[in-house]
N, CA, C and O of each residue as an XYZ file, in Angstrom:
720
protein
N      16.629      3.811    -18.143
C      17.277      2.791    -17.274
C      15.767      2.411    -16.569
O      14.903      3.144    -16.087
N      15.837      1.094    -16.711
C      14.659      0.172    -16.068
C      14.992      0.532    -14.695
O      16.020      1.076    -14.292
N      13.918      0.129    -14.000
C      14.174      0.335    -12.375
C      13.683     -1.118    -12.290
O      12.759     -1.632    -12.921
N      14.480     -1.658    -11.394
C      14.001     -2.830    -10.690
C      12.922     -2.651     -9.332
O      13.391     -2.170     -8.300
N      11.636     -3.011     -9.375
C      10.185     -2.105     -8.453
C      11.111     -3.046     -7.278
O      11.585     -2.138     -6.595
N      11.570     -4.216     -6.737
C      11.618     -4.508     -5.876
C      13.000     -4.373     -4.855
O      13.243     -4.533     -3.659
N      13.786     -3.955     -6.165
C      14.821     -3.221     -4.727
C      14.783     -1.564     -5.068
O      15.788     -0.890     -4.842
N      13.725     -1.036     -5.550
C      13.479      0.199     -5.903
C      12.823      0.283     -4.022
O      13.352      0.905     -3.100
N      11.716     -0.460     -3.979
C      11.134     -0.568     -2.668
C      11.721     -0.637     -1.286
O      11.455      0.118     -0.351
N      12.611     -1.716     -1.293
C      13.346     -2.337     -0.520
C      14.449     -1.196      0.060
O      14.874     -1.236      1.215
N      14.800     -0.287     -0.818
C      15.592      0.757     -0.361
C      14.602      2.206      0.025
O      15.007      3.258      0.519
N      13.493      1.920     -0.298
C      13.002      3.370     -0.439
C      11.408      2.696      1.134
O      11.093      3.576      1.935
N      10.950      1.785      1.239
C       9.614      1.788      2.087
C       9.588      2.192      3.113
O       8.913      3.199      3.330
N      10.270      1.604      4.090
C      10.508      1.955      5.702
C      10.379      3.604      5.870
O       9.479      4.261      6.395
N      11.639      4.039      5.217
C      11.615      5.437      5.270
C      10.578      6.287      5.140
O      10.129      7.113      5.934
N      10.034      5.798      3.336
C       9.110      6.614      3.173
C       8.116      6.407      4.043
O       7.626      7.520      4.233
N       7.326      5.316      4.919
C       6.539      5.607      5.370
C       6.501      6.579      6.685
O       5.608      7.255      7.196
N       7.932      6.333      7.016
C       7.981      6.694      8.513
C       7.894      8.542      7.811
O       7.059      9.259      8.362
N       8.506      8.999      6.987
C       8.179     10.194      6.279
C       6.709     11.129      6.026
O       6.386     12.282      6.310
N       5.928      9.820      5.247
C       4.864     10.279      5.515
C       3.581     10.056      6.256
O       2.657     10.795      5.917
N       3.308      9.043      7.352
C       3.047      8.388      8.350
C       3.551      8.628     10.089
O       3.128      8.295     11.195
N       4.770      9.453      9.494
C       5.087      9.556     11.321
C       6.071     10.726     11.444
O       5.874     11.898     11.126
N       7.240     10.136     12.003
C       7.908     10.888     13.036
C       8.535     11.797     12.149
O       8.381     11.648     10.937
N       9.437     13.008     12.744
C       9.665     14.600     12.009
C      11.032     14.833     11.651
O      11.546     15.948     11.560
N      11.844     13.265     11.366
C      12.991     13.120     10.787
C      13.233     13.651      9.326
O      12.620     13.117      8.401
N      13.978     14.531      9.126
C      13.902     14.849      7.725
C      14.697     14.433      6.766
O      15.897     14.535      7.020
N      14.429     14.027      5.815
C      15.361     12.557      5.127
C      16.254     13.813      4.056
O      15.698     14.826      3.633
N      17.494     13.502      3.818
C      18.316     13.791      3.472
C      17.918     14.458      1.993
O      18.212     15.608      1.666
N      17.244     13.574      1.228
C      16.618     14.081     -0.180
C      15.731     15.142     -0.528
O      14.522     14.924     -0.445
N      16.240     16.521     -0.995
C      15.097     17.013     -1.068
C      13.509     17.000     -1.720
O      12.490     17.654     -1.498
N      13.860     15.947     -2.600
C      12.614     15.214     -3.405
C      11.703     14.956     -2.421
O      10.616     15.516     -2.276
N      12.340     13.798     -1.518
C      11.535     13.155     -0.568
C      11.139     14.135      0.590
O      10.121     13.937      1.253
N      11.982     15.209      0.817
C      11.305     16.340      2.109
C      10.078     16.662      1.450
O       8.977     16.481      1.970
N      10.283     17.208      0.144
C       8.895     18.223     -0.757
C       7.600     16.847     -0.376
O       6.471     17.009      0.088
N       8.186     15.731     -0.716
C       6.635     14.933     -0.951
C       6.225     14.418      0.349
O       5.029     14.148      0.456
N       7.105     14.196      1.530
C       6.827     14.030      2.894
C       5.803     15.185      3.263
O       4.818     14.907      3.948
N       6.030     16.499      2.809
C       5.608     17.412      3.605
C       4.036     17.675      2.561
O       3.225     18.463      3.048
N       3.803     17.258      1.691
C       2.611     17.526      0.825
C       1.678     16.060      0.444
O       1.080     15.739     -0.583
N       1.804     15.584      1.345
C       1.141     13.935      1.936
C      -0.436     13.878      2.730
O      -0.931     12.889      3.272
N      -1.035     15.258      2.609
C      -1.794     14.824      3.423
C      -3.012     14.068      3.078
O      -3.798     13.545      3.867
N      -3.072     14.088      1.429
C      -4.020     12.924      1.212
C      -3.758     11.598      1.628
O      -4.734     10.875      1.827
N      -2.418     11.064      1.826
C      -1.948      9.984      1.585
C      -2.337      9.365      3.135
O      -2.703      8.252      3.512
N      -1.996     11.014      4.032
C      -2.588      9.932      5.484
C      -3.564     10.183      5.660
O      -3.884      9.716      6.754
N      -4.835     11.015      4.936
C      -6.126     11.326      5.189
C      -6.625      9.523      4.415
O      -7.275      8.770      5.139
N      -6.412      9.272      3.638
C      -6.577      8.044      2.900
C      -6.078      6.592      4.122
O      -6.823      5.659      3.819
N      -5.743      6.434      4.541
C      -5.087      5.350      5.488
C      -5.843      5.606      7.010
O      -6.060      4.690      7.803
N      -6.206      7.076      7.254
C      -7.015      7.036      8.402
C      -8.424      6.702      8.115
O      -9.049      5.915      8.826
N      -8.855      7.196      7.246
C     -10.279      6.757      6.269
C     -10.213      5.680      6.139
O     -10.720      5.179      7.142
N      -9.771      4.690      5.265
C     -10.613      4.020      4.754
C     -10.920      2.740      5.600
O     -11.807      2.029      5.128
N      -9.911      2.010      7.636
C     -10.608      1.558      8.150
C     -12.246      1.887      8.105
O     -13.164      1.081      7.959
N     -12.305      3.249      8.269
C     -13.864      3.904      9.073
C     -14.844      3.910      7.507
O     -16.069      3.971      7.605
N     -14.325      3.856      6.421
C     -15.258      3.515      5.170
C     -16.054      2.374      5.308
O     -17.274      2.229      5.222
N     -14.437      0.982      5.716
C     -14.903     -0.505      5.497
C     -15.177     -0.985      6.569
O     -15.053     -2.210      6.581
N     -15.681     -0.296      8.001
C     -15.981     -0.594      9.004
C     -17.583     -1.728      9.032
O     -17.749     -2.753      9.693
N     -18.600     -1.015      8.011
C     -19.512     -1.434      8.533
C     -19.730     -2.893      7.350
O     -20.752     -3.532      7.099
N     -18.231     -3.055      6.780
C     -18.829     -4.317      5.949
C     -17.308     -5.395      6.496
O     -17.022     -6.359      5.786
N     -16.687     -5.175      7.425
C     -15.351     -5.981      7.668
C     -16.060     -7.011      8.201
O     -15.385     -8.036      8.103
N     -17.391     -7.266      8.858
C     -17.820     -8.864     10.127
C     -17.853     -9.802      9.091
O     -18.622    -10.043      8.160
N     -16.393    -10.446      9.681
C     -16.167    -11.843      9.310
C     -15.440    -11.838      8.076
O     -15.583    -12.904      7.478
N     -14.904    -11.227      7.643
C     -14.641    -11.156      6.229
C     -12.794    -11.536      6.080
O     -11.960    -11.270      6.945
N     -12.618    -11.974      5.207
C     -10.940    -12.700      4.926
C     -10.716    -11.097      3.942
O     -11.254    -10.897      2.853
N     -10.014    -10.341      4.498
C      -9.342     -9.319      4.091
C      -7.892     -9.368      3.575
O      -7.049     -9.770      4.376
N      -7.484     -9.002      2.310
C      -6.221     -9.156      1.745
C      -5.573     -7.328      1.171
O      -6.100     -6.684      0.264
N      -4.513     -6.919      1.896
C      -4.109     -5.586      1.191
C      -2.904     -5.716      0.646
O      -1.891     -5.949      1.306
N      -2.940     -5.554     -0.751
C      -1.993     -5.885     -1.344
C      -0.992     -4.088     -1.504
O      -1.560     -2.999     -1.593
N       0.383     -4.285     -1.497
C       1.281     -3.233     -1.331
C       0.877     -2.861      0.402
O       0.613     -1.681      0.636
N       0.850     -3.501      1.156
C       0.756     -3.387      2.452
C       1.575     -2.669      3.634
O       1.217     -2.143      4.688
N       3.279     -2.935      2.796
C       4.262     -2.011      3.461
C       4.083     -2.777      4.951
O       3.768     -3.956      5.108
N       4.332     -1.919      5.861
C       4.598     -2.456      7.578
C       3.161     -2.909      8.244
O       3.020     -3.508      9.310
N       2.164     -2.481      7.367
C       0.625     -2.655      7.710
C      -0.295     -1.974      8.766
O      -1.170     -2.388      9.526
N       0.374     -0.514      8.450
C      -0.360      0.740      9.210
C      -2.246      0.294      9.382
O      -2.886      0.516     10.409
N      -2.652     -0.159      8.497
C      -3.658     -0.403      8.681
C      -4.493     -1.791      9.379
O      -5.664     -1.792      9.760
N      -3.501     -2.977      9.419
C      -3.805     -4.065      9.784
C      -5.069     -4.478     11.237
O      -5.966     -5.302     11.411
N      -4.546     -3.531     11.890
C      -4.860     -3.861     13.385
C      -6.441     -2.902     13.395
O      -7.348     -3.300     14.125
N      -6.533     -2.298     12.977
C      -7.949     -1.095     12.976
C      -8.805     -2.220     11.809
O      -9.988     -2.416     12.088
N      -8.377     -2.781     10.827
C      -9.225     -3.589     10.061
C      -9.661     -4.908     10.861
O     -10.756     -5.428     10.650
N      -8.749     -5.421     11.787
C      -8.820     -6.742     12.469
C      -9.999     -6.302     13.535
O     -10.954     -7.051     13.737
N      -9.866     -5.055     14.190
C     -10.690     -4.239     15.577
C     -11.821     -4.038     14.861
O     -12.743     -3.732     15.617
N     -12.165     -4.084     13.639
C     -13.471     -3.208     13.412
C     -14.098     -4.720     12.569
O     -14.667     -4.550     11.491
N     -13.968     -5.992     13.065
C     -14.456     -6.789     12.508
C     -14.029     -8.208     11.448
O     -14.699     -9.210     11.196
N     -12.663     -7.812     10.985
C     -12.427     -8.749     10.123
C     -11.811    -10.037     10.354
O     -10.897    -10.002     11.177
N     -12.083    -11.217      9.822
C     -12.116    -12.792     10.445
C     -10.515    -12.671     10.405
O      -9.795    -12.952     11.362
N     -10.051    -12.197      9.123
C      -8.341    -12.502      9.014
C      -7.821    -10.951      8.316
O      -8.523     -9.950      8.174
N      -6.608    -11.095      8.006
C      -5.884    -10.170      7.637
C      -4.864    -10.761      6.496
O      -4.392    -11.796      6.966
N      -4.444    -10.568      5.455
C      -3.241    -11.215      5.007
C      -2.437     -9.702      4.269
O      -2.900     -9.037      3.342
N      -1.616     -9.546      4.737
C      -1.157     -8.583      3.686
C       0.469     -8.642      3.161
O       1.477     -8.928      3.807
N       0.300     -8.222      1.611
C       1.072     -8.952      0.624
C       2.119     -7.664      0.584
O       1.669     -6.558      0.883
N       3.189     -7.773      0.302
C       4.203     -6.504     -0.228
C       5.227     -6.598     -0.838
O       6.043     -7.201     -0.140
N       5.708     -6.267     -1.968
C       7.035     -6.612     -2.583
C       8.357     -6.459     -1.711
O       9.401     -6.965     -2.124
N       8.327     -5.932     -0.799
C       9.737     -5.173      0.163
C       9.766     -6.642      1.782
O       9.136     -6.655      2.839
N      10.492     -7.339      1.371
C      10.412     -8.106      2.813
C      10.833     -7.477      3.875
O      10.468     -8.008      4.923
N      11.673     -6.236      4.018
C      12.035     -5.482      5.122
C      10.589     -4.889      6.235
O      10.557     -4.684      7.448
N       9.355     -4.737      4.990
C       8.589     -3.971      5.893
C       7.793     -5.211      5.882
O       7.193     -5.286      6.955
N       7.525     -6.260      5.083
C       6.551     -7.613      5.773
C       7.411     -8.063      7.185
O       6.846     -8.615      8.129
N       8.676     -7.778      7.175
C       9.474     -7.992      8.867
C       9.181     -7.499      9.508
O       8.898     -8.078     10.557
N       9.012     -6.104      9.428
C       8.395     -4.759     10.354
C       6.860     -5.578     11.386
O       6.531     -5.862     12.538
N       6.288     -5.645      9.739
C       4.765     -5.674      9.835
C       4.899     -7.214     11.016
O       4.241     -7.236     12.056
N       5.555     -8.029     10.738
C       5.667     -9.033     11.738
C       5.812     -8.817     12.995
O       4.964     -8.870     13.886
N       6.748     -8.607     13.038
C       7.310     -7.592     14.471
C       6.239     -6.743     15.173
O       6.289     -6.583     16.392
N       5.339     -6.234     14.473
C       4.330     -4.990     14.563
C       3.168     -5.582     15.306
O       2.472     -5.059     16.176
N       3.086     -7.123     14.631
C       1.685     -7.927     15.154
C       2.003     -8.810     15.629
O       1.035     -9.234     16.261
N       3.212     -9.730     15.807
C       3.219    -10.501     16.512
C       3.022    -11.984     16.416
O       3.271    -12.566     15.361
N       2.536    -12.690     17.597
C       1.329    -13.719     16.660
C       0.263    -14.047     16.893
O      -0.160    -15.015     17.525
N      -0.607    -12.631     16.001
C      -1.604    -12.541     16.158
C      -2.037    -13.836     15.153
O      -1.430    -14.099     14.115
N      -3.001    -14.462     15.573
C      -3.579    -15.630     14.621
C      -4.130    -14.893     13.690
O      -3.797    -15.277     12.568
N      -4.845    -13.982     13.692
C      -5.957    -13.426     12.289
C      -4.921    -12.388     11.279
O      -5.359    -11.740     10.328
N      -3.576    -12.399     11.690
C      -2.779    -11.646     11.105
C      -1.675    -12.084     10.292
O      -0.833    -12.634     11.002
N      -1.317    -12.048      8.933
C      -0.545    -12.930      8.356
C       0.136    -11.951      7.367
O      -0.651    -11.185      6.811
N       1.551    -11.815      7.009
C       2.207    -11.491      6.314
C       2.539    -12.362      5.047
O       2.780    -13.538      5.322
N       2.620    -11.927      3.318
C       3.899    -12.381      2.790
C       4.673    -11.461      2.088
O       4.305    -10.309      1.859
N       5.643    -11.900      1.773
C       6.634    -10.995      0.539
C       6.216    -11.742     -0.695
O       6.323    -12.960     -0.832
N       5.713    -10.878     -1.610
C       5.543    -11.059     -3.047
C       5.049    -10.135     -3.705
O       4.221     -9.352     -3.240
N       5.562    -10.096     -5.067
C       5.389     -9.167     -6.007
C       3.702     -9.510     -6.668
O       3.182    -10.530     -6.218
N       2.947     -8.756     -7.612
C       1.751     -9.111     -7.613
C       2.062    -10.326     -8.856
O       1.285    -11.264     -9.031
N       3.468    -10.110     -9.762
C       3.226    -11.351    -10.743
C       3.823    -12.463    -10.381
O       4.205    -13.380    -11.108
N       3.908    -12.343     -9.033
C       4.340    -13.661     -8.450
C       3.397    -14.543     -7.413
O       3.505    -15.726     -7.093
N       2.304    -13.411     -6.950
C       1.238    -13.565     -6.113
C       0.379    -14.768     -6.795
O       0.023    -14.790     -7.973
N       0.109    -15.802     -5.776
C      -1.020    -16.906     -6.317
C      -2.368    -15.969     -6.398
O      -2.370    -14.738     -6.409
N      -3.467    -16.797     -6.448
C      -4.760    -16.220     -6.648
C      -5.303    -16.409     -5.134
O      -5.225    -17.389     -4.393
N      -5.916    -15.054     -4.917
C      -6.239    -14.973     -3.458
C      -7.503    -15.801     -2.938
O      -8.339    -16.178     -3.759
N      -7.643    -16.079     -1.614
C      -8.576    -16.428     -1.147
C      -8.945    -15.128     -0.489
O      -8.107    -14.346     -0.039
N     -10.176    -14.949     -0.460
C     -10.377    -13.245     -0.030
C     -11.810    -13.053     -0.292
O     -12.426    -13.538     -1.241
N     -12.299    -12.276      0.665
C     -13.406    -11.191      0.745
C     -13.488    -10.335     -0.004
O     -14.307    -10.227     -0.917
N     -12.501     -9.497      0.343
C     -12.150     -8.151      0.252
C     -10.574     -8.025      0.195
O      -9.810     -8.485      1.044
N     -10.161     -7.230     -1.102
C      -9.108     -7.074     -1.129
C      -9.085     -5.570     -1.718
O      -9.839     -5.007     -2.512
N      -7.529     -4.980     -0.787
C      -7.641     -3.426     -0.677
C      -6.581     -3.025     -0.942
O      -5.659     -3.604     -0.367
N      -6.273     -2.075     -1.741
C      -4.910     -1.613     -2.143
C      -4.857      0.123     -1.904
O      -5.896      0.741     -2.132
N      -3.892      0.720     -1.543
C      -3.731      2.420     -1.372
C      -2.998      2.379     -1.981
O      -2.079      1.716     -1.500
N      -2.677      2.974     -3.498
C      -1.455      4.000     -4.183
C      -1.043      2.678     -4.696
O      -0.075      2.910     -5.419
N      -1.274      1.452     -4.693
C      -0.146      0.226     -5.533
C      -0.439      0.140     -6.760
O       0.232     -0.578     -7.501
N      -1.668      0.972     -7.283
C      -1.577      1.082     -8.614
C      -1.183      1.940     -9.338
O      -1.103      1.715    -10.545
N      -0.826      3.169     -8.803
C       0.187      4.273     -9.584
C       1.488      3.571    -10.042
O       2.118      3.877    -11.055
N       1.834      2.517     -9.099
C       3.119      1.905     -9.654
C       3.386      0.945    -10.383
O       4.528      0.654    -10.736
N       1.868      0.047    -10.846
C       1.750     -1.015    -11.627
C       1.804     -0.643    -13.238
O       1.753      0.458    -13.786
N       1.896     -1.658    -13.658
C       1.829     -1.554    -15.177
C       0.521     -1.952    -15.801
O       0.040     -3.005    -15.384
N      -0.126     -1.306    -16.711
C      -1.921     -1.943    -17.408
C      -1.656     -3.405    -16.902
O      -2.267     -3.788    -15.904
N      -0.860     -4.158    -17.479
C      -0.735     -5.855    -17.687
C      -0.645     -6.132    -16.048
O      -1.338     -7.099    -15.732
N       0.000     -5.550    -15.014
C       0.337     -5.992    -13.915
C      -1.189     -5.408    -13.165
O      -1.227     -5.991    -12.081
N      -2.065     -4.781    -13.254
C      -3.305     -4.469    -12.613
C      -4.500     -5.225    -13.332
O      -5.562     -5.272    -12.712
N      -4.407     -5.966    -14.884
C      -5.280     -6.497    -15.321
C      -4.854     -8.494    -14.550
O      -5.714     -9.373    -14.614
N      -3.684     -8.706    -14.034
C      -3.338     -9.709    -13.340
C      -3.920     -9.631    -11.859
O      -4.684    -10.452    -11.352
N      -3.485     -8.658    -11.359
C      -4.148     -8.491    -10.016
C      -6.048     -8.709     -9.865
O      -6.759     -9.503     -9.248
N      -6.210     -7.996    -10.427
C      -8.154     -8.411    -10.848
C      -8.440     -9.718    -11.267
O      -9.607    -10.091    -11.146
N      -7.453    -10.635    -11.826
C      -7.688    -11.689    -12.070
C      -7.116    -12.689    -10.927
O      -7.583    -13.808    -10.714
N      -6.349    -12.277    -10.433
C      -5.911    -13.142     -9.292
C      -7.261    -12.984     -7.756
O      -7.768    -13.775     -6.961
N      -7.320    -12.014     -7.935
C      -8.699    -11.195     -6.983
C      -9.711    -12.218     -7.262
O     -10.282    -12.605     -6.243
N      -9.993    -12.619     -8.066
C     -11.006    -13.845     -8.065
C     -12.463    -12.795     -8.015
O     -12.636    -11.769     -8.671
N     -13.415    -13.434     -7.008
C     -14.936    -12.856     -7.089
C     -14.736    -11.609     -5.836
O     -15.808    -11.091     -5.525
N     -13.538    -11.086     -5.110
C     -13.968    -10.852     -3.840
C     -13.971     -9.519     -4.218
O     -13.679     -9.314     -5.396
N     -14.294     -8.298     -3.334
C     -14.775     -7.121     -3.395
C     -13.460     -6.472     -3.079
O     -12.542     -6.927     -2.398
N     -13.546     -5.300     -3.713
C     -12.533     -4.469     -3.869
C     -12.442     -3.355     -3.954
O     -12.996     -2.720     -4.852
N     -11.640     -2.771     -2.941
C     -11.575     -1.208     -2.742
C      -9.735     -1.134     -3.310
O      -8.814     -1.839     -2.899
N      -9.684     -0.007     -4.378
C      -8.083      0.054     -4.904
C      -8.132      1.923     -4.728
O      -9.061      2.451     -5.339
N      -7.390      2.668     -4.109
C      -7.275      3.591     -4.362
C      -6.584      4.363     -5.047
O      -5.444      4.088     -4.671
N      -6.503      5.129     -5.784
C      -5.034      5.286     -7.121
C      -5.454      6.879     -6.824
O      -6.408      7.490     -6.342
N      -4.360      7.120     -7.316
C      -3.907      9.373     -7.295
C      -5.217      9.949     -7.820
O      -6.009      9.472     -8.632
N      -5.239     10.993     -7.209
C      -6.538     11.846     -7.557
C      -6.198     12.641     -9.044
O      -5.099     13.130     -9.309
N      -7.090     12.651     -9.722
C      -7.044     13.313    -10.911
C      -7.114     15.457    -10.835
O      -6.840     16.336    -11.652
N      -7.567     15.452     -9.567
C      -7.966     17.263     -9.636
C      -6.174     17.509    -10.215
O      -5.095     16.925    -10.323
N      -6.838     18.770    -10.443
C      -5.265     19.469    -10.561
C      -5.126     20.351     -8.851
O      -6.088     20.789     -8.220
N      -3.987     20.399     -8.517
C      -3.698     20.921     -7.510
C      -2.274     21.084     -7.158
O      -1.697     20.239     -7.844
N      -1.427     21.700     -6.476
C      -0.475     21.509     -6.463
C       0.388     19.824     -5.492
O       1.474     19.248     -5.559
N      -0.698     19.676     -4.824
C       0.039     18.777     -4.146
C       0.080     17.288     -5.167
O       1.027     16.511     -5.289
N      -1.196     17.221     -5.779
C      -0.805     15.757     -7.181
C      -0.199     16.180     -8.270
O       0.141     15.396     -9.156
N       0.063     17.823     -8.348
C       1.330     18.111     -9.425
C       2.757     17.313     -8.334
O       3.325     16.315     -8.778
N       3.111     17.818     -7.158
C       4.058     17.030     -6.670
C       4.205     15.518     -6.498
O       5.284     14.925     -6.504
N       3.136     15.022     -6.362
C       2.835     13.652     -6.274
C       2.881     12.691     -7.602
O       3.238     11.516     -7.688
N       2.409     13.569     -8.585
C       2.749     12.955     -9.938
C       4.420     13.187    -10.517
O       5.079     12.313    -11.081
N       4.917     14.687    -10.190
C       6.546     14.425    -10.416
C       7.543     13.438     -9.499
O       8.463     12.679     -9.801
N       7.012     13.759     -8.427
C       7.361     12.868     -7.588
C       7.875     11.322     -7.747
O       8.929     10.758     -7.455
N       6.348     10.792     -8.487
C       6.390      9.523     -8.997
C       7.262      9.039    -10.712
O       7.758      7.987    -11.115
N       7.098     10.372    -11.302
C       7.556     10.428    -12.370
C       9.078     10.785    -12.369
O       9.704     10.687    -13.424
N       9.731     11.220    -11.157
C      10.996     11.337    -11.168
C      11.799     10.167    -10.246
O      13.019     10.014    -10.301
N      10.941      9.412     -9.432
C      11.640      8.444     -8.453
C      11.595      6.861     -9.109
O      12.288      5.869     -8.885
N      10.454      7.109    -10.018
C      10.056      5.883    -10.411
C      10.392      5.554    -12.597
O      10.909      4.628    -13.221
N       9.978      6.413    -12.866
C      10.470      6.634    -14.219
C       8.983      6.393    -14.965
O       9.046      6.775    -16.133
N       7.809      5.920    -14.642
C       6.878      5.577    -15.603
C       5.875      5.759    -14.908
O       6.125      5.833    -13.705
N       4.383      5.906    -15.313
C       3.225      5.882    -14.433
C       2.447      4.790    -15.382
O       2.719      4.393    -16.515
N       1.647      4.541    -14.714
C       0.124      3.522    -15.653
C      -0.625      4.476    -16.685
O      -0.526      5.691    -16.516
N      -1.355      3.984    -17.724
C      -2.227      4.692    -18.567
C      -3.271      5.405    -17.958
O      -4.066      6.044    -18.647
């Protein structure tokens, strides 16, 4: 059975972010509860990415694909980015991000899928985990639309271990396919 990515993430994303990065609420679904508890690497990459990019952000136009509610946007601007555009397929996450950053003229958001996205005008394009959910053709399209921008795209680790097995099992059970 094919899953509509927009509907899937609209139903899950904000609760998913809350479980992975926020409060102690226990999800009703056992699969989500297990995934929340085994998400140390996700929390680490959200914390370390702005730190790693800090020396390269001065006056850069940054685009984050699959931004969710834009957890990293504030740090990227604080560390010198000239502007931040967050793009996510989930309209509710984009609305949450807009509410979080208010009228900050350096920060904008767009609800769009990779397929619907226009070519990007950016110096740096980043995504954390988005590729785990895209097809190979969508990844190729994403790079084409990124133009000559530098990029940092984090993907699932290939190391063997219980956390990796749990993550891959979650992706397969929750979404039904992975990229090659």
